[in-house]
All heavy atoms as TSV, in Angstrom:
chain	resi	resn	atom	element	x	y	z
A	1	MET	N	N	0.853	-1.179	0.000
A	1	MET	CA	C	0.000	0.000	0.000
A	1	MET	C	C	0.899	1.242	0.000
A	1	MET	O	O	1.919	1.263	0.662
A	1	MET	CB	C	-0.898	0.025	1.238
A	1	MET	CG	C	-1.819	-1.186	1.419
A	1	MET	SD	S	-3.088	-1.441	0.187
A	1	MET	CE	C	-4.294	-0.249	0.614
A	2	VAL	N	N	0.470	2.239	-0.743
A	2	VAL	CA	C	1.210	3.497	-0.805
A	2	VAL	C	C	0.648	4.476	0.220
A	2	VAL	O	O	-0.424	4.255	0.788
A	2	VAL	CB	C	1.154	4.113	-2.230
A	2	VAL	CG1	C	1.791	3.196	-3.251
A	2	VAL	CG2	C	-0.260	4.448	-2.630
A	3	ARG	N	N	1.371	5.565	0.439
A	3	ARG	CA	C	0.909	6.577	1.390
A	3	ARG	C	C	-0.402	7.169	0.888
A	3	ARG	O	O	-0.548	7.471	-0.286
A	3	ARG	CB	C	1.948	7.693	1.519
A	3	ARG	CG	C	1.591	8.739	2.558
A	3	ARG	CD	C	2.566	9.901	2.550
A	3	ARG	NE	N	2.536	10.655	1.302
A	3	ARG	CZ	C	1.624	11.575	0.995
A	3	ARG	NH1	N	0.639	11.832	1.826
A	3	ARG	NH2	N	1.687	12.223	-0.152
A	4	SER	N	N	-1.353	7.322	1.796
A	4	SER	CA	C	-2.678	7.806	1.444
A	4	SER	C	C	-2.850	9.252	1.886
A	4	SER	O	O	-2.434	9.631	2.980
A	4	SER	CB	C	-3.736	6.926	2.118
A	4	SER	OG	O	-5.020	7.338	1.737
A	5	ASP	N	N	-3.485	10.049	1.030
A	5	ASP	CA	C	-3.777	11.437	1.379
A	5	ASP	C	C	-5.118	11.562	2.092
A	5	ASP	O	O	-5.335	12.505	2.842
A	5	ASP	CB	C	-3.775	12.306	0.111
A	5	ASP	CG	C	-2.406	12.327	-0.540
A	5	ASP	OD1	O	-1.487	12.927	0.044
A	5	ASP	OD2	O	-2.247	11.714	-1.614
A	6	LYS	N	N	-6.006	10.613	1.851
A	6	LYS	CA	C	-7.322	10.609	2.494
A	6	LYS	C	C	-7.805	9.173	2.579
A	6	LYS	O	O	-7.549	8.372	1.687
A	6	LYS	CB	C	-8.307	11.456	1.689
A	6	LYS	CG	C	-9.689	11.544	2.311
A	6	LYS	CD	C	-10.589	12.479	1.535
A	6	LYS	CE	C	-11.972	12.446	2.127
A	6	LYS	NZ	N	-12.296	13.600	2.903
A	7	THR	N	N	-8.519	8.854	3.655
A	7	THR	CA	C	-9.088	7.517	3.836
A	7	THR	C	C	-10.588	7.640	3.977
A	7	THR	O	O	-11.093	8.500	4.703
A	7	THR	CB	C	-8.495	6.838	5.086
A	7	THR	OG1	O	-7.081	6.733	4.913
A	7	THR	CG2	C	-9.073	5.455	5.287
A	8	LEU	N	N	-11.304	6.775	3.284
A	8	LEU	CA	C	-12.756	6.746	3.312
A	8	LEU	C	C	-13.182	5.347	3.737
A	8	LEU	O	O	-12.896	4.370	3.048
A	8	LEU	CB	C	-13.300	7.076	1.918
A	8	LEU	CG	C	-14.798	7.096	1.711
A	8	LEU	CD1	C	-15.453	8.153	2.602
A	8	LEU	CD2	C	-15.119	7.385	0.256
A	9	GLU	N	N	-13.830	5.247	4.903
A	9	GLU	CA	C	-14.297	3.944	5.386
A	9	GLU	C	C	-15.764	3.768	5.040
A	9	GLU	O	O	-16.604	4.547	5.461
A	9	GLU	CB	C	-14.098	3.837	6.895
A	9	GLU	CG	C	-12.640	3.734	7.279
A	9	GLU	CD	C	-12.450	3.335	8.728
A	9	GLU	OE1	O	-13.175	2.447	9.202
A	9	GLU	OE2	O	-11.568	3.934	9.356
A	10	ILE	N	N	-16.045	2.736	4.249
A	10	ILE	CA	C	-17.414	2.373	3.885
A	10	ILE	C	C	-17.566	0.922	4.305
A	10	ILE	O	O	-17.311	0.008	3.540
A	10	ILE	CB	C	-17.655	2.538	2.371
A	10	ILE	CG1	C	-17.304	3.960	1.932
A	10	ILE	CG2	C	-19.104	2.205	2.029
A	10	ILE	CD1	C	-17.327	4.169	0.434
A	11	ARG	N	N	-17.909	0.695	5.555
A	11	ARG	CA	C	-17.905	-0.657	6.116
A	11	ARG	C	C	-19.006	-1.541	5.576
A	11	ARG	O	O	-18.888	-2.746	5.554
A	11	ARG	CB	C	-17.967	-0.599	7.653
A	11	ARG	CG	C	-16.714	-0.038	8.259
A	11	ARG	CD	C	-15.546	-0.929	7.969
A	11	ARG	NE	N	-14.327	-0.356	8.533
A	11	ARG	CZ	C	-13.207	-1.009	8.649
A	11	ARG	NH1	N	-13.118	-2.251	8.248
A	11	ARG	NH2	N	-12.146	-0.437	9.151
A	12	GLY	N	N	-20.080	-0.966	5.117
A	12	GLY	CA	C	-21.129	-1.783	4.516
A	12	GLY	C	C	-20.798	-2.037	3.060
A	12	GLY	O	O	-19.668	-1.879	2.625
A	13	GLY	N	N	-21.793	-2.399	2.293
A	13	GLY	CA	C	-21.584	-2.619	0.870
A	13	GLY	C	C	-21.364	-1.312	0.133
A	13	GLY	O	O	-21.697	-0.241	0.622
A	14	LEU	N	N	-20.798	-1.406	-1.057
A	14	LEU	CA	C	-20.548	-0.229	-1.867
A	14	LEU	C	C	-21.809	0.064	-2.680
A	14	LEU	O	O	-21.904	-0.227	-3.858
A	14	LEU	CB	C	-19.338	-0.450	-2.773
A	14	LEU	CG	C	-18.649	0.800	-3.263
A	14	LEU	CD1	C	-18.110	1.617	-2.080
A	14	LEU	CD2	C	-17.499	0.449	-4.179
A	15	SER	N	N	-22.798	0.641	-2.009
A	15	SER	CA	C	-24.080	0.959	-2.619
A	15	SER	C	C	-23.910	2.143	-3.570
A	15	SER	O	O	-22.871	2.803	-3.560
A	15	SER	CB	C	-25.082	1.330	-1.523
A	15	SER	OG	O	-24.676	2.540	-0.901
A	16	PRO	N	N	-24.927	2.436	-4.371
A	16	PRO	CA	C	-24.830	3.616	-5.243
A	16	PRO	C	C	-24.542	4.900	-4.443
A	16	PRO	O	O	-23.784	5.746	-4.893
A	16	PRO	CB	C	-26.198	3.676	-5.916
A	16	PRO	CG	C	-26.629	2.242	-5.968
A	16	PRO	CD	C	-26.128	1.655	-4.668
A	17	ARG	N	N	-25.096	5.022	-3.247
A	17	ARG	CA	C	-24.830	6.209	-2.416
A	17	ARG	C	C	-23.359	6.238	-1.995
A	17	ARG	O	O	-22.718	7.288	-2.033
A	17	ARG	CB	C	-25.722	6.205	-1.176
A	17	ARG	CG	C	-25.499	7.429	-0.299
A	17	ARG	CD	C	-26.503	7.465	0.876
A	17	ARG	NE	N	-26.285	8.627	1.686
A	17	ARG	CZ	C	-25.370	8.719	2.652
A	17	ARG	NH1	N	-24.587	7.691	2.905
A	17	ARG	NH2	N	-25.228	9.818	3.356
A	18	ALA	N	N	-22.826	5.101	-1.624
A	18	ALA	CA	C	-21.422	5.034	-1.225
A	18	ALA	C	C	-20.508	5.320	-2.415
A	18	ALA	O	O	-19.466	5.959	-2.261
A	18	ALA	CB	C	-21.113	3.668	-0.623
A	19	GLU	N	N	-20.898	4.876	-3.602
A	19	GLU	CA	C	-20.117	5.181	-4.800
A	19	GLU	C	C	-20.097	6.686	-5.051
A	19	GLU	O	O	-19.074	7.238	-5.451
A	19	GLU	CB	C	-20.675	4.446	-6.015
A	19	GLU	CG	C	-20.384	2.957	-5.997
A	19	GLU	CD	C	-20.893	2.256	-7.236
A	19	GLU	OE1	O	-20.380	2.555	-8.330
A	19	GLU	OE2	O	-21.796	1.423	-7.101
A	20	THR	N	N	-21.220	7.351	-4.806
A	20	THR	CA	C	-21.289	8.802	-4.955
A	20	THR	C	C	-20.364	9.488	-3.952
A	20	THR	O	O	-19.659	10.441	-4.296
A	20	THR	CB	C	-22.744	9.300	-4.762
A	20	THR	OG1	O	-23.561	8.674	-5.740
A	20	THR	CG2	C	-22.837	10.803	-4.911
A	21	ILE	N	N	-20.324	8.981	-2.716
A	21	ILE	CA	C	-19.424	9.522	-1.697
A	21	ILE	C	C	-17.975	9.351	-2.135
A	21	ILE	O	O	-17.165	10.273	-2.022
A	21	ILE	CB	C	-19.684	8.855	-0.330
A	21	ILE	CG1	C	-21.064	9.246	0.193
A	21	ILE	CG2	C	-18.599	9.224	0.676
A	21	ILE	CD1	C	-21.538	8.420	1.369
A	22	ALA	N	N	-17.645	8.184	-2.664
A	22	ALA	CA	C	-16.285	7.924	-3.136
A	22	ALA	C	C	-15.940	8.851	-4.300
A	22	ALA	O	O	-14.835	9.401	-4.366
A	22	ALA	CB	C	-16.141	6.466	-3.559
A	23	MET	N	N	-16.880	9.056	-5.209
A	23	MET	CA	C	-16.648	9.931	-6.356
A	23	MET	C	C	-16.387	11.363	-5.887
A	23	MET	O	O	-15.470	12.023	-6.358
A	23	MET	CB	C	-17.845	9.907	-7.303
A	23	MET	CG	C	-17.648	10.758	-8.537
A	23	MET	SD	S	-19.051	10.714	-9.672
A	23	MET	CE	C	-20.272	11.607	-8.728
A	24	LYS	N	N	-17.178	11.842	-4.940
A	24	LYS	CA	C	-16.992	13.202	-4.414
A	24	LYS	C	C	-15.642	13.332	-3.718
A	24	LYS	O	O	-14.961	14.350	-3.850
A	24	LYS	CB	C	-18.133	13.579	-3.469
A	24	LYS	CG	C	-19.424	13.850	-4.190
A	24	LYS	CD	C	-20.520	14.253	-3.235
A	24	LYS	CE	C	-21.815	14.518	-3.997
A	24	LYS	NZ	N	-22.895	14.939	-3.108
A	25	ALA	N	N	-15.254	12.307	-2.967
A	25	ALA	CA	C	-13.959	12.347	-2.280
A	25	ALA	C	C	-12.821	12.382	-3.293
A	25	ALA	O	O	-11.850	13.126	-3.109
A	25	ALA	CB	C	-13.818	11.133	-1.357
A	26	LEU	N	N	-12.940	11.616	-4.372
A	26	LEU	CA	C	-11.896	11.596	-5.401
A	26	LEU	C	C	-11.801	12.934	-6.123
A	26	LEU	O	O	-10.704	13.442	-6.353
A	26	LEU	CB	C	-12.167	10.488	-6.418
A	26	LEU	CG	C	-11.708	9.106	-6.026
A	26	LEU	CD1	C	-12.294	8.070	-6.973
A	26	LEU	CD2	C	-10.191	9.024	-6.035
A	27	THR	N	N	-12.932	13.490	-6.494
A	27	THR	CA	C	-12.901	14.743	-7.248
A	27	THR	C	C	-12.430	15.912	-6.394
A	27	THR	O	O	-11.957	16.913	-6.931
A	27	THR	CB	C	-14.268	15.059	-7.886
A	27	THR	OG1	O	-15.272	15.093	-6.875
A	27	THR	CG2	C	-14.634	14.021	-8.929
A	28	ALA	N	N	-12.525	15.789	-5.073
A	28	ALA	CA	C	-12.051	16.848	-4.177
A	28	ALA	C	C	-10.529	16.811	-3.991
A	28	ALA	O	O	-9.935	17.797	-3.553
A	28	ALA	CB	C	-12.743	16.738	-2.819
A	29	LEU	N	N	-9.904	15.689	-4.326
A	29	LEU	CA	C	-8.456	15.559	-4.176
A	29	LEU	C	C	-7.724	16.278	-5.302
A	29	LEU	O	O	-8.240	16.400	-6.411
A	29	LEU	CB	C	-8.048	14.082	-4.192
A	29	LEU	CG	C	-8.491	13.224	-3.022
A	29	LEU	CD1	C	-8.096	11.777	-3.272
A	29	LEU	CD2	C	-7.883	13.718	-1.722
A	30	THR	N	N	-6.507	16.711	-5.004
A	30	THR	CA	C	-5.674	17.297	-6.044
A	30	THR	C	C	-5.116	16.184	-6.926
A	30	THR	O	O	-4.958	15.045	-6.465
A	30	THR	CB	C	-4.515	18.104	-5.430
A	30	THR	OG1	O	-3.730	17.238	-4.605
A	30	THR	CG2	C	-5.015	19.264	-4.598
A	31	PRO	N	N	-4.810	16.483	-8.177
A	31	PRO	CA	C	-4.235	15.456	-9.054
A	31	PRO	C	C	-2.966	14.863	-8.433
A	31	PRO	O	O	-2.124	15.579	-7.897
A	31	PRO	CB	C	-3.927	16.224	-10.336
A	31	PRO	CG	C	-4.939	17.329	-10.338
A	31	PRO	CD	C	-5.063	17.731	-8.891
A	32	GLY	N	N	-2.861	13.537	-8.483
A	32	GLY	CA	C	-1.720	12.826	-7.913
A	32	GLY	C	C	-1.947	12.344	-6.488
A	32	GLY	O	O	-1.211	11.495	-5.992
A	33	ALA	N	N	-2.981	12.863	-5.826
A	33	ALA	CA	C	-3.290	12.449	-4.449
A	33	ALA	C	C	-3.895	11.044	-4.458
A	33	ALA	O	O	-4.485	10.613	-5.450
A	33	ALA	CB	C	-4.248	13.434	-3.794
A	34	VAL	N	N	-3.761	10.336	-3.332
A	34	VAL	CA	C	-4.243	8.957	-3.219
A	34	VAL	C	C	-5.363	8.868	-2.178
A	34	VAL	O	O	-5.226	9.354	-1.057
A	34	VAL	CB	C	-3.092	8.002	-2.836
A	34	VAL	CG1	C	-3.610	6.589	-2.590
A	34	VAL	CG2	C	-2.030	7.991	-3.930
A	35	LEU	N	N	-6.451	8.223	-2.579
A	35	LEU	CA	C	-7.582	7.949	-1.696
A	35	LEU	C	C	-7.584	6.464	-1.380
A	35	LEU	O	O	-7.501	5.631	-2.282
A	35	LEU	CB	C	-8.901	8.326	-2.385
A	35	LEU	CG	C	-10.184	7.929	-1.655
A	35	LEU	CD1	C	-10.334	8.730	-0.355
A	35	LEU	CD2	C	-11.399	8.147	-2.549
A	36	THR	N	N	-7.665	6.128	-0.089
A	36	THR	CA	C	-7.815	4.736	0.330
A	36	THR	C	C	-9.267	4.524	0.736
A	36	THR	O	O	-9.800	5.274	1.552
A	36	THR	CB	C	-6.889	4.407	1.519
A	36	THR	OG1	O	-5.537	4.609	1.111
A	36	THR	CG2	C	-7.071	2.964	1.981
A	37	ILE	N	N	-9.890	3.505	0.152
A	37	ILE	CA	C	-11.269	3.157	0.491
A	37	ILE	C	C	-11.244	1.809	1.192
A	37	ILE	O	O	-10.644	0.854	0.703
A	37	ILE	CB	C	-12.149	3.104	-0.775
A	37	ILE	CG1	C	-12.157	4.479	-1.441
A	37	ILE	CG2	C	-13.554	2.632	-0.417
A	37	ILE	CD1	C	-12.833	4.511	-2.776
A	38	ILE	N	N	-11.877	1.754	2.360
A	38	ILE	CA	C	-11.952	0.531	3.156
A	38	ILE	C	C	-13.417	0.101	3.191
A	38	ILE	O	O	-14.287	0.872	3.585
A	38	ILE	CB	C	-11.437	0.771	4.590
A	38	ILE	CG1	C	-10.010	1.306	4.555
A	38	ILE	CG2	C	-11.522	-0.512	5.416
A	38	ILE	CD1	C	-9.513	1.833	5.891
A	39	THR	N	N	-13.676	-1.139	2.764
A	39	THR	CA	C	-15.048	-1.634	2.709
A	39	THR	C	C	-15.069	-3.144	2.966
A	39	THR	O	O	-14.043	-3.800	2.898
A	39	THR	CB	C	-15.692	-1.304	1.337
A	39	THR	OG1	O	-17.049	-1.742	1.327
A	39	THR	CG2	C	-14.936	-1.935	0.199
A	40	ARG	N	N	-16.241	-3.672	3.229
A	40	ARG	CA	C	-16.410	-5.121	3.367
A	40	ARG	C	C	-17.052	-5.716	2.115
A	40	ARG	O	O	-17.330	-6.900	2.060
A	40	ARG	CB	C	-17.257	-5.441	4.597
A	40	ARG	CG	C	-16.547	-5.097	5.892
A	40	ARG	CD	C	-17.214	-5.791	7.061
A	40	ARG	NE	N	-16.601	-5.419	8.315
A	40	ARG	CZ	C	-15.532	-6.000	8.826
A	40	ARG	NH1	N	-14.947	-6.980	8.187
A	40	ARG	NH2	N	-15.032	-5.603	9.981
A	41	ASP	N	N	-17.258	-4.895	1.110
A	41	ASP	CA	C	-17.865	-5.328	-0.147
A	41	ASP	C	C	-16.795	-5.939	-1.035
A	41	ASP	O	O	-15.946	-5.229	-1.574
A	41	ASP	CB	C	-18.512	-4.123	-0.833
A	41	ASP	CG	C	-19.270	-4.490	-2.093
A	41	ASP	OD1	O	-19.148	-5.638	-2.561
A	41	ASP	OD2	O	-19.987	-3.616	-2.605
A	42	VAL	N	N	-16.810	-7.271	-1.197
A	42	VAL	CA	C	-15.775	-7.945	-1.984
A	42	VAL	C	C	-15.875	-7.614	-3.476
A	42	VAL	O	O	-14.913	-7.801	-4.214
A	42	VAL	CB	C	-15.793	-9.475	-1.770
A	42	VAL	CG1	C	-15.401	-9.825	-0.350
A	42	VAL	CG2	C	-17.148	-10.063	-2.123
A	43	ALA	N	N	-17.010	-7.099	-3.921
A	43	ALA	CA	C	-17.170	-6.696	-5.313
A	43	ALA	C	C	-16.714	-5.248	-5.536
A	43	ALA	O	O	-16.821	-4.726	-6.640
A	43	ALA	CB	C	-18.624	-6.853	-5.747
A	44	ALA	N	N	-16.188	-4.622	-4.502
A	44	ALA	CA	C	-15.798	-3.208	-4.587
A	44	ALA	C	C	-14.747	-2.958	-5.642
A	44	ALA	O	O	-14.763	-1.922	-6.309
A	44	ALA	CB	C	-15.292	-2.725	-3.232
A	45	ARG	N	N	-13.826	-3.888	-5.824
A	45	ARG	CA	C	-12.743	-3.682	-6.786
A	45	ARG	C	C	-13.300	-3.383	-8.181
A	45	ARG	O	O	-12.889	-2.427	-8.825
A	45	ARG	CB	C	-11.827	-4.902	-6.846
A	45	ARG	CG	C	-10.670	-4.701	-7.790
A	45	ARG	CD	C	-9.848	-5.972	-7.991
A	45	ARG	NE	N	-8.724	-5.708	-8.850
A	45	ARG	CZ	C	-8.789	-5.577	-10.167
A	45	ARG	NH1	N	-9.946	-5.670	-10.776
A	45	ARG	NH2	N	-7.708	-5.335	-10.877
A	46	GLU	N	N	-14.240	-4.192	-8.638
A	46	GLU	CA	C	-14.809	-4.000	-9.967
A	46	GLU	C	C	-15.586	-2.690	-10.055
A	46	GLU	O	O	-15.502	-1.963	-11.033
A	46	GLU	CB	C	-15.718	-5.182	-10.343
A	46	GLU	CG	C	-14.959	-6.470	-10.602
A	46	GLU	CD	C	-14.505	-7.170	-9.322
A	46	GLU	OE1	O	-15.121	-6.963	-8.269
A	46	GLU	OE2	O	-13.517	-7.925	-9.391
A	47	LYS	N	N	-16.352	-2.384	-9.005
A	47	LYS	CA	C	-17.134	-1.143	-8.991
A	47	LYS	C	C	-16.221	0.071	-9.010
A	47	LYS	O	O	-16.464	1.036	-9.738
A	47	LYS	CB	C	-18.028	-1.100	-7.749
A	47	LYS	CG	C	-19.114	-2.157	-7.741
A	47	LYS	CD	C	-19.870	-2.142	-6.433
A	47	LYS	CE	C	-20.870	-3.269	-6.345
A	47	LYS	NZ	N	-21.540	-3.298	-5.041
A	48	LEU	N	N	-15.147	0.020	-8.218
A	48	LEU	CA	C	-14.230	1.154	-8.143
A	48	LEU	C	C	-13.368	1.263	-9.395
A	48	LEU	O	O	-13.012	2.367	-9.804
A	48	LEU	CB	C	-13.371	1.061	-6.886
A	48	LEU	CG	C	-14.155	1.259	-5.587
A	48	LEU	CD1	C	-13.290	0.934	-4.383
A	48	LEU	CD2	C	-14.693	2.682	-5.487
A	49	LEU	N	N	-13.060	0.145	-10.017
A	49	LEU	CA	C	-12.308	0.169	-11.270
A	49	LEU	C	C	-13.120	0.892	-12.350
A	49	LEU	O	O	-12.592	1.704	-13.109
A	49	LEU	CB	C	-11.966	-1.253	-11.706
A	49	LEU	CG	C	-10.961	-1.401	-12.831
A	49	LEU	CD1	C	-9.644	-0.721	-12.486
A	49	LEU	CD2	C	-10.709	-2.874	-13.107
A	50	SER	N	N	-14.409	0.635	-12.375
A	50	SER	CA	C	-15.300	1.317	-13.311
A	50	SER	C	C	-15.357	2.815	-12.999
A	50	SER	O	O	-15.303	3.650	-13.903
A	50	SER	CB	C	-16.698	0.713	-13.236
A	50	SER	OG	O	-17.598	1.428	-14.041
A	51	LEU	N	N	-15.447	3.146	-11.721
A	51	LEU	CA	C	-15.468	4.546	-11.297
A	51	LEU	C	C	-14.176	5.243	-11.717
A	51	LEU	O	O	-14.205	6.375	-12.205
A	51	LEU	CB	C	-15.666	4.636	-9.780
A	51	LEU	CG	C	-15.751	6.031	-9.185
A	51	LEU	CD1	C	-16.975	6.774	-9.702
A	51	LEU	CD2	C	-15.790	5.951	-7.660
A	52	CYS	N	N	-13.048	4.555	-11.566
A	52	CYS	CA	C	-11.752	5.112	-11.979
A	52	CYS	C	C	-11.756	5.434	-13.471
A	52	CYS	O	O	-11.292	6.501	-13.886
A	52	CYS	CB	C	-10.620	4.123	-11.694
A	52	CYS	SG	S	-10.205	3.976	-9.965
A	53	GLY	N	N	-12.275	4.527	-14.262
A	53	GLY	CA	C	-12.338	4.749	-15.699
A	53	GLY	C	C	-13.179	5.960	-16.053
A	53	GLY	O	O	-12.819	6.744	-16.937
A	54	ASN	N	N	-14.286	6.127	-15.350
A	54	ASN	CA	C	-15.172	7.262	-15.608
A	54	ASN	C	C	-14.536	8.593	-15.211
A	54	ASN	O	O	-14.822	9.622	-15.819
A	54	ASN	CB	C	-16.496	7.097	-14.859
A	54	ASN	CG	C	-17.324	5.963	-15.413
A	54	ASN	OD1	O	-17.149	5.551	-16.553
A	54	ASN	ND2	N	-18.217	5.438	-14.600
A	55	LEU	N	N	-13.697	8.582	-14.177
A	55	LEU	CA	C	-13.107	9.821	-13.664
A	55	LEU	C	C	-11.683	10.071	-14.153
A	55	LEU	O	O	-11.101	11.104	-13.856
A	55	LEU	CB	C	-13.108	9.805	-12.124
A	55	LEU	CG	C	-14.466	9.764	-11.442
A	55	LEU	CD1	C	-14.297	9.673	-9.929
A	55	LEU	CD2	C	-15.280	10.998	-11.805
A	56	GLY	N	N	-11.113	9.101	-14.857
A	56	GLY	CA	C	-9.738	9.253	-15.321
A	56	GLY	C	C	-8.721	9.059	-14.209
A	56	GLY	O	O	-7.625	9.611	-14.262
A	57	CYS	N	N	-9.071	8.289	-13.202
A	57	CYS	CA	C	-8.180	7.984	-12.079
A	57	CYS	C	C	-7.543	6.610	-12.296
A	57	CYS	O	O	-7.916	5.896	-13.221
A	57	CYS	CB	C	-8.965	7.976	-10.763
A	57	CYS	SG	S	-9.756	9.536	-10.389
A	58	ALA	N	N	-6.607	6.236	-11.420
A	58	ALA	CA	C	-5.945	4.938	-11.542
A	58	ALA	C	C	-5.972	4.199	-10.205
A	58	ALA	O	O	-5.653	4.779	-9.166
A	58	ALA	CB	C	-4.500	5.123	-11.980
A	59	MET	N	N	-6.356	2.919	-10.246
A	59	MET	CA	C	-6.284	2.089	-9.060
A	59	MET	C	C	-4.816	1.684	-8.899
A	59	MET	O	O	-4.251	1.073	-9.797
A	59	MET	CB	C	-7.187	0.868	-9.192
A	59	MET	CG	C	-7.296	0.064	-7.913
A	59	MET	SD	S	-8.430	-1.339	-8.053
A	59	MET	CE	C	-9.997	-0.538	-8.274
A	60	VAL	N	N	-4.214	2.054	-7.766
A	60	VAL	CA	C	-2.789	1.792	-7.590
A	60	VAL	C	C	-2.499	0.591	-6.706
A	60	VAL	O	O	-1.428	-0.001	-6.797
A	60	VAL	CB	C	-2.034	3.034	-7.055
A	60	VAL	CG1	C	-2.024	4.125	-8.092
A	60	VAL	CG2	C	-2.624	3.530	-5.754
A	61	ASP	N	N	-3.441	0.199	-5.867
A	61	ASP	CA	C	-3.228	-0.960	-5.006
A	61	ASP	C	C	-4.562	-1.434	-4.460
A	61	ASP	O	O	-5.513	-0.650	-4.351
A	61	ASP	CB	C	-2.293	-0.602	-3.849
A	61	ASP	CG	C	-1.614	-1.822	-3.233
A	61	ASP	OD1	O	-1.865	-2.955	-3.691
A	61	ASP	OD2	O	-0.830	-1.650	-2.291
A	62	GLU	N	N	-4.615	-2.717	-4.137
A	62	GLU	CA	C	-5.802	-3.271	-3.479
A	62	GLU	C	C	-5.413	-4.563	-2.802
A	62	GLU	O	O	-4.504	-5.261	-3.240
A	62	GLU	CB	C	-6.936	-3.491	-4.479
A	62	GLU	CG	C	-6.573	-4.336	-5.665
A	62	GLU	CD	C	-7.312	-5.655	-5.712
A	62	GLU	OE1	O	-8.021	-6.009	-4.773
A	62	GLU	OE2	O	-7.153	-6.350	-6.714
A	63	LYS	N	N	-6.070	-4.811	-1.663
A	63	LYS	CA	C	-5.831	-6.062	-0.949
A	63	LYS	C	C	-7.065	-6.392	-0.127
A	63	LYS	O	O	-7.903	-5.531	0.136
A	63	LYS	CB	C	-4.591	-5.972	-0.054
A	63	LYS	CG	C	-4.722	-5.042	1.131
A	63	LYS	CD	C	-3.467	-5.071	1.983
A	63	LYS	CE	C	-3.641	-4.154	3.192
A	63	LYS	NZ	N	-2.494	-4.224	4.080
A	64	GLU	N	N	-7.154	-7.664	0.254
A	64	GLU	CA	C	-8.252	-8.129	1.100
A	64	GLU	C	C	-7.648	-8.840	2.299
A	64	GLU	O	O	-6.780	-9.699	2.148
A	64	GLU	CB	C	-9.166	-9.073	0.335
A	64	GLU	CG	C	-10.365	-9.515	1.152
A	64	GLU	CD	C	-11.308	-10.427	0.373
A	64	GLU	OE1	O	-11.178	-10.539	-0.845
A	64	GLU	OE2	O	-12.164	-11.032	1.041
A	65	GLU	N	N	-8.099	-8.444	3.485
A	65	GLU	CA	C	-7.637	-9.068	4.732
A	65	GLU	C	C	-8.831	-9.295	5.643
A	65	GLU	O	O	-9.515	-8.335	6.003
A	65	GLU	CB	C	-6.632	-8.165	5.457
A	65	GLU	CG	C	-5.279	-8.077	4.822
A	65	GLU	CD	C	-4.329	-7.198	5.625
A	65	GLU	OE1	O	-4.738	-6.596	6.642
A	65	GLU	OE2	O	-3.164	-7.113	5.225
A	66	GLY	N	N	-9.073	-10.515	5.998
A	66	GLY	CA	C	-10.125	-10.837	6.952
A	66	GLY	C	C	-11.500	-10.319	6.580
A	66	GLY	O	O	-12.246	-9.872	7.434
A	67	GLY	N	N	-11.825	-10.343	5.297
A	67	GLY	CA	C	-13.138	-9.882	4.851
A	67	GLY	C	C	-13.226	-8.387	4.613
A	67	GLY	O	O	-14.280	-7.879	4.241
A	68	THR	N	N	-12.147	-7.667	4.848
A	68	THR	CA	C	-12.113	-6.233	4.598
A	68	THR	C	C	-11.275	-5.964	3.359
A	68	THR	O	O	-10.193	-6.524	3.197
A	68	THR	CB	C	-11.530	-5.470	5.804
A	68	THR	OG1	O	-12.344	-5.728	6.951
A	68	THR	CG2	C	-11.499	-3.977	5.556
A	69	VAL	N	N	-11.798	-5.135	2.464
A	69	VAL	CA	C	-11.125	-4.794	1.215
A	69	VAL	C	C	-10.560	-3.380	1.328
A	69	VAL	O	O	-11.242	-2.458	1.762
A	69	VAL	CB	C	-12.117	-4.879	0.028
A	69	VAL	CG1	C	-11.457	-4.469	-1.272
A	69	VAL	CG2	C	-12.714	-6.271	-0.070
A	70	TYR	N	N	-9.292	-3.247	0.933
A	70	TYR	CA	C	-8.606	-1.953	0.909
A	70	TYR	C	C	-8.265	-1.642	-0.541
A	70	TYR	O	O	-7.591	-2.427	-1.197
A	70	TYR	CB	C	-7.308	-2.006	1.728
A	70	TYR	CG	C	-7.520	-2.359	3.173
A	70	TYR	CD1	C	-7.619	-3.690	3.569
A	70	TYR	CD2	C	-7.624	-1.377	4.134
A	70	TYR	CE1	C	-7.817	-4.025	4.895
A	70	TYR	CE2	C	-7.820	-1.705	5.473
A	70	TYR	CZ	C	-7.904	-3.032	5.839
A	70	TYR	OH	O	-8.110	-3.364	7.167
A	71	VAL	N	N	-8.737	-0.509	-1.029
A	71	VAL	CA	C	-8.484	-0.102	-2.411
A	71	VAL	C	C	-7.879	1.295	-2.384
A	71	VAL	O	O	-8.390	2.184	-1.707
A	71	VAL	CB	C	-9.788	-0.099	-3.242
A	71	VAL	CG1	C	-9.529	0.392	-4.646
A	71	VAL	CG2	C	-10.423	-1.474	-3.269
A	72	GLN	N	N	-6.796	1.479	-3.139
A	72	GLN	CA	C	-6.169	2.791	-3.238
A	72	GLN	C	C	-6.276	3.293	-4.671
A	72	GLN	O	O	-5.972	2.561	-5.622
A	72	GLN	CB	C	-4.716	2.743	-2.817
A	72	GLN	CG	C	-4.576	2.516	-1.325
A	72	GLN	CD	C	-3.147	2.712	-0.852
A	72	GLN	OE1	O	-2.247	2.099	-1.412
A	72	GLN	NE2	N	-2.960	3.542	0.145
A	73	ILE	N	N	-6.729	4.535	-4.792
A	73	ILE	CA	C	-6.936	5.154	-6.099
A	73	ILE	C	C	-6.169	6.473	-6.144
A	73	ILE	O	O	-6.282	7.290	-5.231
A	73	ILE	CB	C	-8.442	5.419	-6.339
A	73	ILE	CG1	C	-9.223	4.102	-6.284
A	73	ILE	CG2	C	-8.650	6.138	-7.662
A	73	ILE	CD1	C	-10.721	4.279	-6.289
A	74	ARG	N	N	-5.405	6.648	-7.225
A	74	ARG	CA	C	-4.685	7.906	-7.434
A	74	ARG	C	C	-5.512	8.779	-8.379
A	74	ARG	O	O	-5.941	8.344	-9.426
A	74	ARG	CB	C	-3.304	7.669	-8.038
A	74	ARG	CG	C	-2.490	8.945	-8.171
A	74	ARG	CD	C	-1.079	8.704	-8.681
A	74	ARG	NE	N	-0.402	7.601	-8.045
A	74	ARG	CZ	C	0.242	7.661	-6.875
A	74	ARG	NH1	N	0.272	8.791	-6.201
A	74	ARG	NH2	N	0.878	6.601	-6.404
A	75	ARG	N	N	-5.717	10.007	-7.948
A	75	ARG	CA	C	-6.487	10.947	-8.775
A	75	ARG	C	C	-5.622	11.462	-9.888
A	75	ARG	O	O	-4.500	11.694	-9.825
A	75	ARG	CB	C	-6.992	12.120	-7.937
A	75	ARG	CG	C	-7.584	13.235	-8.782
A	75	ARG	CD	C	-8.939	13.613	-8.314
A	75	ARG	NE	N	-9.725	14.305	-9.273
A	75	ARG	CZ	C	-9.525	15.551	-9.708
A	75	ARG	NH1	N	-8.552	16.255	-9.278
A	75	ARG	NH2	N	-10.337	16.069	-10.586
């Protein structure tokens, strides 16, 4: 995992509302900044990868530990 500029914990599933929260957090970051999203939604990687494509961001790291998914996105 790389150094994170902001962390967003979404412990439930990555619902459409949570995706909107993640999108707002990403767009508020300066270019090059990294957002770490922590969730228990194992399908989050695919959802966030799609979000990255829509926003022109890059997924830089992801891992799963004990049912918790950590995803890092560079703006």
